C-alpha positions, 0 to 999 in steps of 0.5 A: 296839319293839326288833323294829320297829327291827331290822326297819327296820334289816334293810330298810335294809341289804337295800335298800342291798345292792340299790342298791350291789351291782355298782353300777359294772357295772350299768348297764353303763357311765356314761351321757353325763350321768354323765360330764358330772356327774362331770367337772364335779364333778372340775373344781369340786374342783380349780379351783372352776370348771366345765368352761367356767371359770365359778366355782361356777355354779348352772347347769352348761352342760355338754353344752349341756343346762344341768344342775342344781347339786345332783347335781354338788356332791354328787359333790365329796366322793365324788370327793375320797374315792374319785377320779374313777371310776364308783363315786364318781359313782354313790355319792351317789345310791345312798347317798341312796336307801338312807337314804331307806328309814328316811326314807320310814317317818317320812314315811309315819307323818307322812302316814297315822299308821299304823305298819302302812301305813308298815312295808308301804310301806317293805317295798315301797320296798325292793324297788321296781323304780322306786326301785332302777333310779334308785338305781343311776346318777346320778339327779337325779330320785331326789335331788330326790324325796327332798329333797321328802319331807324338805321336806314331812316338815319342813313337817308337823312345823312345823305339829305342833310349832311349832318354827321350825327345822322351817320353815327345814328345810322351805324349804331342802329344798323349794327345794334340790329345785328346784335338783336337777331341773326337774320340781320347779320346777313341782311344788314350788310347786303342792305348797306351794299344795296344802299351804296349802289342805289345812292352812289351819286349822293355818297360822293357828295357826303364822302366824309359822313360816309367814312364816319358811318363805315368807321363807326359800323366797323368799331361797333361790329368788331366784337360780333364779327369775332364771335361769328367766326371764332366764338360762340355765335358760330355754333348758332349759325351751324345749328340753323344752317340749311344743310341741317334741315330735316327735309333736306337730309330726308328728301335730298341727301338720302334721295336715290337721285343723288346716285346720279352723277350730275345730281350728286353734288351736295352743293348743287342740291343745297342750292336748289333746296335753298331756291325752293325755300326762297320761292316758298315765301311767295306762296299765297298760303303763307302770305294770306292764309296760314303764314303766322301758324296760329292754328292747327294745320288744315284749319283757317288761320292768318297769313302775314297779310290779310285777305283783303290786301290781295287786290292792294298788293297786286295793284301796288306791284303793277304800279311799281313795275309800270311807274318809276315812283320814288323809292321803287328800287329800294322797295324791290331790292329790300324784299328780294334781299330780305328773304335770303337769310331765311332761305339759308336756314332750316325750317320752312316758311319762318315768318319771324326770319322774314319779318324785316320785309314787312315794311316794304310789303306794307308800302306796296299795299299802301301804294295799291290803295292810293292807286285804286282810289285815284283810278276810281276817282277818275273812272267812276261817279260818286255813287259807284265809288260809295258802293265799291267802298261799302263793299270793301268795308264789309270785306275788311270788317269780316276779315278783321272779325275773323282775325279777332276770333283767331287771336282770342279763341282759336290761337290760345286753344290750339297753340297753347302747348307751343307756349308751354301752357300749363308750366306756370300752373305746375311750377307754382304748385311745386313751389308752394309744396316744395318743403314737403319733399326731399326731391322734386323730379321734373321730366322735360319731355311733353307733348299732346300727341307724343313726347316730342317737345323738350321743355326747359322746366328749370328755367320756369322754376328759376323765373317764377321763384325769382331764384337768387342768380348769385346762388344759382351761378355758384351751385354745382348742377350736374348730379353724380348720376349725370342728371341736371339739377339744383336745390331740390329740383332734378331734371331728368326723364321719369321711369315710373317702373323704378321711380314709383318706389321712391318716397318723399319725392314729387314727380312732375311729368306728362301722361306719357311719362306718368301713365295714369293706369299705373298710378293710384288715384290718391298718388295723383295730387294734381292734373294740369290741362291745356285750354283745349282740354288735353292733359298737360301734366300730372303731379304725383307723389308715391305712397 
């Protein structure tokens, strides 16, 4: 027993190392969402209001994408402790991810009843590329999935132990997950329905506890339900609805086949499109090759699972089909239901929106490992087992080394712009030289290949200057010309044909908005580059 706890503790420490090491440097920069989360948490800490002056909101308008409250409120204590910086913003997610390692063991034990499967599952979780990737920056997907695990664990304990506090805890954690990430708003009600169907006999025995569970769920979820149907959360749902998917509009709605009467029904076309998106999540490329989108298209990347997990996953699936092992129905339905929310939204194969199925995929792989060990033990001699184990060990080490190379080298160089690399360096230069100019103009459009990325530079200014939230809430931000700005900062598209004649003005933009061939060398004060060597920003002041 002591060895078991030592092993679990070592895995937790090792998992924490993977999730915390160089957390402020990889991913290479804070993303737009991260600075928006961080500054709103800073604003809550200082004033009790978000950047728009709304008191303790349950939905944060933020950059117009209506962020959920739990990740922001979780940052308030860490910002109070460590200040407003990269570490304080990423700390809550990394901490929750680390603590989820022993939590997952308890969950796996509750579902499968097998210590062997649970230990192997936790081992796979510790090294999981999917889990590590989303633990190293602000991830509402990971936080929400962890809350779901806590909620289901408490629910199963409620049925087993019959104590009222397990039911209350289950309701609190499950509903909080719905306040954390949007996919859970559909997944959790469906999952509860599945639990009710699978555990019907136990529910009758624990009728009072179930009534308490449902009552607490309704009470806590009431503000969210109102917001979804009548408030600002409705806007978010409309923004991400599958019907707005670019591929659907381009290849389905505008397709000539829609002129054929049988295929002309938008609802029918949308159904087929959703089914295709659903099935795409079973694509081996997504699972084992490129699902995490950490490298450029066409180059070797990382899937949500490692390549060495292929035989374990296959054997685990076969075992689930052939044997009626404990928790089988829950594992299968969890995965099938967990893919539904992602299939009803725009964008292809989004690993964050399907993160909630991670625990069950790990359980299946862990089951496959245990079954493979049992099969080898009963069919092969010790020398053969040692040879097979050595072969697997070599493959696993090779795969892990590849993953480390992708994480440490290729990911920062190839995907830096996705995390707005260069913005911090640019903003720090601007803040250091702010007093030299009457106006500072920042162009929000950037991109290596074309200016297709719309960044939110004002959030980085607010974040890195630790701009007083109370002042920002009071300021009028729409200028007479319709541009957005505050203090000396103006956010608008730069037109160098006319802007080149403005004096006492500092311009910040990509090479697309500030063409070097039209700018004198002494007017370029600084060039900012991405890790891959491509130019990200020019900082220019006309003579």
